[in-house]
Backbone bond lengths (Angstrom), bond angles and torsions (degrees), N, CA, C in turn:
res aa  C-N    CA-C-N  psi(-1)  N-CA   C-N-CA  omega(-1)  CA-C   N-CA-C  phi
1 M - - - 1.452 - - 1.539 108.72 -
2 E 1.305 116.61 -43.52 1.444 119.39 -178.26 1.531 109.23 -63.32
3 A 1.329 118.23 -42.13 1.441 122.48 178.70 1.532 111.78 -60.28
4 R 1.287 116.34 -37.36 1.459 122.02 177.69 1.538 110.18 -66.71
5 R 1.323 117.42 -39.67 1.469 119.24 178.60 1.527 110.38 -69.86
6 Y 1.342 117.13 -34.31 1.487 119.75 178.15 1.540 108.10 -68.10
7 E 1.328 117.65 -37.31 1.459 120.20 178.00 1.520 109.07 -64.77
8 A 1.334 118.42 -36.88 1.444 123.12 177.55 1.542 109.07 -60.63
9 A 1.367 116.67 -44.49 1.447 121.19 179.54 1.506 110.98 -60.47
10 R 1.325 116.45 -42.40 1.483 120.57 178.33 1.536 111.44 -59.52
11 L 1.354 114.27 -43.91 1.442 120.11 178.66 1.509 112.42 -65.77
12 F 1.354 116.75 -41.09 1.474 119.83 177.79 1.549 109.25 -62.53
13 A 1.297 118.31 -39.55 1.472 123.67 179.07 1.521 110.54 -62.33
14 R 1.345 117.14 -32.85 1.449 120.42 178.56 1.514 112.20 -79.47
15 G 1.335 116.07 -6.19 1.478 119.62 177.20 1.541 114.58 97.03
16 E 1.318 117.92 13.00 1.452 119.56 -179.78 1.538 110.25 -74.12
17 S 1.309 116.75 152.30 1.470 122.01 -179.10 1.504 108.23 -79.09
18 Q 1.362 114.83 165.01 1.453 120.47 177.40 1.512 109.89 -64.28
19 A 1.296 119.38 -38.87 1.439 122.44 -177.32 1.550 110.25 -64.50
20 I 1.299 116.08 -42.24 1.519 120.01 -179.80 1.531 108.66 -69.44
21 V 1.300 119.44 -39.49 1.495 121.71 177.31 1.525 108.95 -61.51
22 A 1.340 117.27 -46.03 1.455 119.63 -179.93 1.536 111.66 -61.55
23 R 1.328 115.73 -40.82 1.465 120.26 -179.35 1.532 110.10 -68.86
24 T 1.322 117.05 -42.99 1.478 122.62 -177.22 1.519 111.05 -63.18
25 L 1.345 116.50 -43.80 1.461 122.66 -174.67 1.527 115.12 -91.08
26 G 1.356 116.23 -4.74 1.459 121.03 179.84 1.545 111.54 70.81
27 A 1.328 115.61 35.63 1.503 121.31 -178.94 1.511 107.86 -110.56
28 T 1.291 116.06 169.80 1.466 120.41 176.78 1.549 107.04 -81.78
29 R 1.311 114.59 159.43 1.465 119.54 179.05 1.522 110.76 -64.34
30 A 1.357 116.17 -33.18 1.461 120.79 178.65 1.519 111.06 -65.01
31 A 1.338 116.58 -40.50 1.473 119.90 176.61 1.532 111.18 -63.62
32 A 1.264 115.60 -44.68 1.455 120.43 -179.84 1.540 110.04 -63.95
33 H 1.300 118.55 -35.03 1.442 124.12 176.26 1.508 109.37 -62.71
34 R 1.371 116.31 -49.19 1.466 119.53 -179.11 1.514 110.75 -62.45
35 W 1.338 117.72 -42.22 1.457 123.46 -179.71 1.549 110.20 -61.12
36 Y 1.331 114.02 -43.60 1.463 118.54 -176.46 1.559 109.46 -63.87
37 H 1.325 117.68 -47.25 1.473 119.11 -178.69 1.526 112.25 -67.42
38 A 1.340 117.02 -38.00 1.472 119.94 176.39 1.571 109.63 -63.72
39 W 1.313 115.73 -41.91 1.491 119.83 179.80 1.538 109.75 -67.37
40 Q 1.309 117.28 -40.08 1.453 120.81 -178.99 1.522 111.83 -68.45
41 D 1.362 117.38 -37.66 1.481 119.98 -178.26 1.558 112.14 -77.29
42 E 1.334 117.88 -47.02 1.438 121.06 -170.78 1.526 114.40 -119.90
43 G 1.288 118.19 -0.49 1.471 120.68 -178.35 1.511 112.11 82.67
44 R 1.317 112.86 -167.32 1.479 120.60 -175.80 1.516 113.15 -61.78
45 T 1.300 117.75 -32.16 1.500 121.33 -178.40 1.560 112.20 -62.30
46 A 1.329 116.95 -23.26 1.452 119.14 177.26 1.527 112.47 -68.67
47 L 1.306 117.01 -18.15 1.454 122.24 -176.41 1.530 112.10 -93.87
48 K 1.319 115.58 -0.03 1.471 120.78 179.53 1.519 109.70 -66.03
49 A 1.356 114.46 151.45 1.499 118.72 179.52 1.518 109.66 -66.38
50 A 1.321 116.14 150.44 1.501 121.58 -174.98 1.540 109.87 -73.45
51 G 1.289 119.89 -21.11 1.438 118.79 -176.83 1.520 113.09 98.39
52 R 1.274 117.42 -174.47 1.455 120.57 -177.31 1.496 111.36 -73.98
53 A 1.322 114.42 139.75 1.467 119.97 179.15 1.529 109.18 -93.50
54 G 1.300 115.71 141.68 1.512 118.02 175.04 1.505 111.38 88.21
55 R 1.306 111.79 -178.34 1.442 122.91 -175.77 1.530 109.43 -75.39
56 K 1.320 116.80 147.12 1.445 122.44 175.47 1.502 108.71 -71.17
57 P 1.379 117.85 144.56 1.445 119.97 176.30 1.551 111.76 -64.12
58 R 1.318 115.65 146.12 1.442 121.09 -178.70 1.542 112.26 -77.50
59 L 1.346 114.16 -26.05 1.489 117.98 177.26 1.546 108.96 -104.09
60 E 1.311 114.22 132.01 1.430 119.86 177.07 1.498 110.74 -89.97
61 A 1.337 116.76 169.71 1.488 121.30 -173.34 1.539 112.16 -57.14
62 P 1.369 122.56 -43.61 1.446 120.71 177.97 1.536 113.30 -62.97
63 Q 1.300 116.35 -34.42 1.453 119.76 178.92 1.563 110.61 -70.94
64 L 1.310 114.71 -39.49 1.448 117.57 176.40 1.516 112.72 -63.27
65 A 1.335 114.97 -36.17 1.480 119.11 178.69 1.553 110.82 -67.24
66 R 1.325 115.58 -36.89 1.477 119.42 175.68 1.507 110.87 -63.36
67 V 1.347 116.30 -44.36 1.478 121.84 -179.48 1.511 108.45 -61.76
68 E 1.329 117.93 -46.16 1.436 119.84 -177.27 1.557 111.27 -65.62
69 A 1.269 116.72 -38.13 1.500 119.73 178.26 1.556 109.30 -63.47
70 A 1.324 115.94 -39.29 1.454 120.93 178.61 1.513 110.84 -66.75
71 L 1.323 117.21 -41.35 1.479 122.55 177.34 1.507 111.04 -59.22
72 L 1.328 116.01 -40.16 1.474 119.98 -177.66 1.524 111.87 -70.19
73 Q 1.333 117.06 -22.42 1.465 120.33 176.25 1.504 110.74 -68.48
74 G 1.305 118.35 -26.64 1.448 121.65 179.49 1.514 112.88 100.80
75 P 1.330 117.40 156.57 1.475 120.11 -177.79 1.528 114.62 -63.83
76 R 1.350 116.85 -35.93 1.475 117.88 -177.62 1.494 111.87 -63.64
77 A 1.329 118.67 -32.68 1.480 121.24 179.51 1.519 110.17 -65.88
78 H 1.311 119.28 -14.27 1.446 122.68 -178.52 1.526 111.81 -112.89
79 G 1.308 115.77 16.41 1.463 120.90 172.21 1.518 116.69 90.37
80 F 1.344 117.99 12.13 1.440 120.12 179.50 1.515 108.79 -90.19
81 A 1.320 116.90 153.89 1.482 122.71 -171.47 1.542 112.29 -74.31
82 T 1.312 118.10 -31.98 1.500 120.79 -174.38 1.519 110.08 -124.27
83 E 1.309 112.43 164.36 1.492 117.78 -179.66 1.544 109.93 -88.78
84 L 1.319 115.51 54.55 1.466 119.62 -177.59 1.517 109.09 -136.11
85 W 1.350 116.16 119.59 1.464 120.66 174.43 1.510 107.94 -82.06
86 T 1.338 115.41 127.92 1.468 120.38 172.25 1.523 105.62 -117.84
87 L 1.308 116.69 164.14 1.435 120.45 -179.32 1.541 112.11 -61.54
88 P 1.322 119.81 -44.31 1.479 119.12 175.42 1.521 111.95 -59.23
89 R 1.360 117.80 -39.47 1.475 119.43 179.38 1.542 111.01 -65.66
90 V 1.313 116.72 -41.05 1.452 120.06 179.14 1.525 109.98 -65.14
91 A 1.353 116.35 -39.98 1.473 119.23 178.34 1.520 110.19 -61.67
92 M 1.368 117.80 -40.64 1.481 119.34 176.66 1.483 111.86 -64.59
93 L 1.319 118.15 -41.32 1.458 121.92 178.05 1.529 112.37 -60.83
94 I 1.308 115.59 -42.93 1.494 120.15 -179.89 1.534 108.92 -62.99
95 E 1.344 116.09 -42.28 1.467 120.20 -178.65 1.544 109.76 -65.53
96 R 1.316 117.05 -41.19 1.476 121.31 179.26 1.500 111.04 -61.15
97 L 1.344 115.62 -46.41 1.464 119.14 -173.28 1.530 113.79 -79.79
98 T 1.336 118.17 -33.55 1.456 119.03 -171.88 1.510 115.40 -119.79
99 R 1.352 116.16 -7.83 1.441 122.91 -177.63 1.541 111.68 63.91
100 V 1.324 115.24 24.45 1.427 121.99 177.51 1.545 106.81 -113.13
101 R 1.353 116.32 123.48 1.446 119.49 -176.66 1.521 110.16 -96.32
102 Y 1.374 113.94 132.45 1.469 120.42 174.47 1.502 109.34 -123.68
103 H 1.275 115.62 148.43 1.464 120.64 171.47 1.525 107.43 -70.41
104 P 1.372 117.88 139.48 1.441 118.76 -179.37 1.500 115.78 -52.07
105 G 1.363 115.70 -35.27 1.477 119.54 177.12 1.526 115.32 -64.16
106 H 1.332 116.61 -25.12 1.424 119.69 179.65 1.529 112.36 -86.49
107 V 1.324 116.83 -20.76 1.472 122.68 -178.04 1.532 110.71 -56.77
108 W 1.304 114.83 -32.15 1.451 118.73 -178.65 1.561 111.85 -58.17
109 Y 1.332 117.25 -37.62 1.486 121.97 178.13 1.492 110.37 -63.23
110 I 1.338 117.61 -39.45 1.460 121.60 179.16 1.532 109.04 -68.10
111 L 1.298 118.29 -42.73 1.459 121.22 179.89 1.533 111.26 -62.31
112 R 1.344 116.67 -41.13 1.459 119.76 177.20 1.525 110.61 -63.70
113 R 1.320 116.96 -38.16 1.462 121.87 179.83 1.539 108.81 -63.14
114 L 1.308 116.38 -31.98 1.505 121.30 178.74 1.522 111.87 -83.50
115 G 1.320 117.27 -2.49 1.422 120.45 179.26 1.552 115.78 87.18
116 W 1.316 115.93 13.82 1.477 120.12 178.66 1.479 108.43 -87.53
117 S 1.395 114.78 153.00 1.462 120.00 -179.25 1.503 107.76 -128.05
118 L 1.342 115.37 167.35 1.420 122.18 179.53 1.542 111.37 -74.79
119 Q 1.295 119.22 127.25 1.415 124.57 179.09 1.511 107.84 -129.11
120 R 1.325 118.59 123.64 1.459 120.56 177.02 1.506 108.00 -108.21
121 P 1.312 115.23 131.45 1.500 118.62 -179.44 1.527 109.74 -71.76
122 T 1.351 112.67 145.25 1.485 115.78 175.92 1.503 111.20 -74.56
123 R 1.294 115.59 143.90 1.455 118.84 -174.61 1.516 107.21 -98.06
124 Q 1.330 115.77 135.97 1.468 123.20 175.34 1.494 108.23 -136.14
125 A 1.325 114.46 146.59 1.498 118.06 175.20 1.504 111.31 -66.30
126 R 1.314 117.08 144.07 1.437 120.62 178.83 1.542 110.28 -68.12
127 E 1.330 115.33 -27.46 1.492 119.53 -179.04 1.511 112.55 -83.89
128 R 1.314 119.28 3.99 1.436 124.41 -173.39 1.562 109.13 -58.93
129 D 1.332 115.53 129.75 1.461 122.11 -178.40 1.517 108.24 -114.93
130 E 1.332 117.85 98.31 1.467 123.76 -175.25 1.485 110.30 -59.55
131 Q 1.320 119.49 -38.72 1.441 123.07 -177.41 1.557 111.33 -66.66
132 A 1.323 115.85 -42.02 1.484 120.30 177.48 1.494 111.22 -65.05
133 I 1.347 116.77 -38.43 1.486 120.74 -179.53 1.525 108.80 -65.75
134 A 1.325 117.74 -43.37 1.491 120.77 -179.27 1.506 110.09 -63.72
135 E 1.332 116.87 -39.70 1.463 120.33 178.38 1.526 112.52 -64.89
136 W 1.351 117.51 -42.65 1.485 122.06 177.48 1.504 109.04 -63.52
137 K 1.341 119.30 -42.22 1.463 118.75 178.17 1.489 113.21 -61.38
138 R 1.346 116.49 -37.38 1.450 122.28 -177.42 1.517 112.03 -71.70
139 R 1.338 116.83 -43.17 1.471 119.82 -172.08 1.522 112.96 -98.50
140 R 1.319 118.69 -50.80 1.455 121.29 -169.95 1.532 113.62 -86.29
141 W 1.331 116.66 -36.39 1.503 118.97 -176.35 1.538 113.90 -55.78
142 P 1.336 118.06 -45.51 1.457 117.75 -178.75 1.537 111.67 -60.85
143 Q 1.348 120.50 -27.62 1.431 122.65 179.25 1.536 111.07 -78.43
144 V 1.250 117.56 -32.48 1.505 123.49 -177.06 1.505 111.49 -86.49
145 K 1.279 118.55 -32.96 1.478 121.80 -173.19 1.550 112.28 -62.82
146 K 1.297 114.84 138.18 1.425 120.52 178.37 1.538 107.57 -88.26
147 T 1.307 116.81 132.49 1.439 119.79 179.21 1.505 109.32 -99.97
148 P 1.352 119.85 152.55 1.467 120.37 -177.66 1.495 115.69 -57.44
149 G 1.372 119.18 -34.98 1.452 121.32 -176.09 1.524 113.84 -91.86
150 A 1.322 117.81 -1.79 1.484 119.85 -173.42 1.507 112.53 -70.68
151 A 1.312 119.21 -38.30 1.468 119.58 -176.66 1.504 109.73 -81.55
152 A 1.326 114.38 162.52 1.478 119.76 175.94 1.507 109.33 -66.19
153 P 1.306 117.68 149.39 1.502 118.30 -179.94 1.522 108.42 -61.22
154 G 1.294 114.42 141.24 1.474 118.61 178.64 1.484 112.42 -176.96
155 S 1.291 113.88 173.65 1.440 120.52 -179.54 1.485 109.28 -150.17
156 S 1.292 118.31 154.15 1.462 119.89 175.65 1.498 112.09 -89.18
157 S 1.351 117.30 -1.47 1.449 120.77 178.69 1.531 110.39 -75.27
158 K 1.368 115.03 139.77 1.463 119.34 178.57 1.530 112.20 -78.24
159 T 1.327 117.01 -14.98 1.449 120.41 -174.82 1.495 113.32 -97.75
160 K 1.326 119.05 -13.70 1.470 122.47 -179.25 1.523 108.79 -86.38
161 A 1.303 115.05 148.93 1.484 121.51 -177.10 1.505 111.63 -66.83
162 A 1.282 117.87 -32.59 1.500 120.04 -175.41 1.497 111.48 -88.18
163 S 1.305 118.49 20.89 1.460 121.71 -178.22 1.506 110.90 -64.86
164 R 1.353 116.61 140.47 1.437 121.61 178.46 1.548 113.91 -84.05
165 I 1.295 114.32 -8.50 1.474 119.60 -176.61 1.525 109.92 -75.76
166 D 1.321 116.50 143.58 1.453 123.60 177.47 1.519 107.51 -61.69
167 R 1.328 117.30 125.71 1.470 121.58 -177.33 1.517 113.32 -62.87
168 S 1.294 117.55 -37.07 1.472 119.34 -175.92 1.532 110.47 -63.91
169 S 1.315 117.90 -39.19 1.470 118.59 -178.57 1.530 111.59 -85.52
170 A 1.298 118.37 -26.96 1.446 122.00 -177.18 1.516 111.43 -70.35
171 A 1.271 118.51 -31.30 1.445 121.68 -175.74 1.534 112.24 -69.43
172 R 1.284 118.11 -26.73 1.458 121.19 -173.49 1.525 114.07 -85.18
173 G 1.309 118.52 -14.41 1.493 119.29 -179.70 1.491 111.70 96.14
174 P 1.327 117.03 176.44 1.458 120.91 -171.71 1.555 113.62 -73.16
175 R 1.339 118.73 -22.82 1.470 120.22 -174.57 1.546 111.62 -106.68
176 A 1.321 115.45 13.37 1.485 118.08 -176.67 1.476 111.46 -69.25
177 V 1.292 116.99 142.82 1.451 121.62 178.35 1.537 106.82 -95.95
178 T 1.279 115.50 130.47 1.492 117.84 -179.36 1.511 109.30 -97.81
179 R 1.294 117.24 145.13 1.475 124.05 178.13 1.530 108.96 -80.57
180 P 1.326 115.92 136.12 1.464 117.05 179.97 1.558 107.32 -67.92
181 S 1.281 117.75 141.53 1.492 121.66 -179.11 1.468 111.95 -94.52
């Protein structure tokens, strides 16, 4: 963008009109108008890029690389009891490695910047017996499982002929009052 504005300044210096500059650079006429007046008032320096917006990051690229290398080693390598990274654990790791303290809630932004994503471990009972489950699936599941052709033909639709709903009550609608028999 800055190079395009500098090219506009060069064209203005050659005497080109705002319309021609806009057409040549593929910009709007309003943008060319702003560039022209900025160039006329303050020269080419007025067309320089504004620079980075916001606060500078507290961790620099080499520090982030060290943090990511440590994360790849796993939590146990850093003295944690389980193989699970949590935000508070990552915050502690960052502080140990870089002496920069982050709130655990902010650590997520750093992890996303590093390309990490949220992963939740699947939960399984400690008492889970894989062999017993496999045996149940082999023997009992075929007996319990409902097959598509096992039930009598039918439909829950009130308009289809094979409907299982009683015809006398279905015809009246949902708020129909039935007579006691």
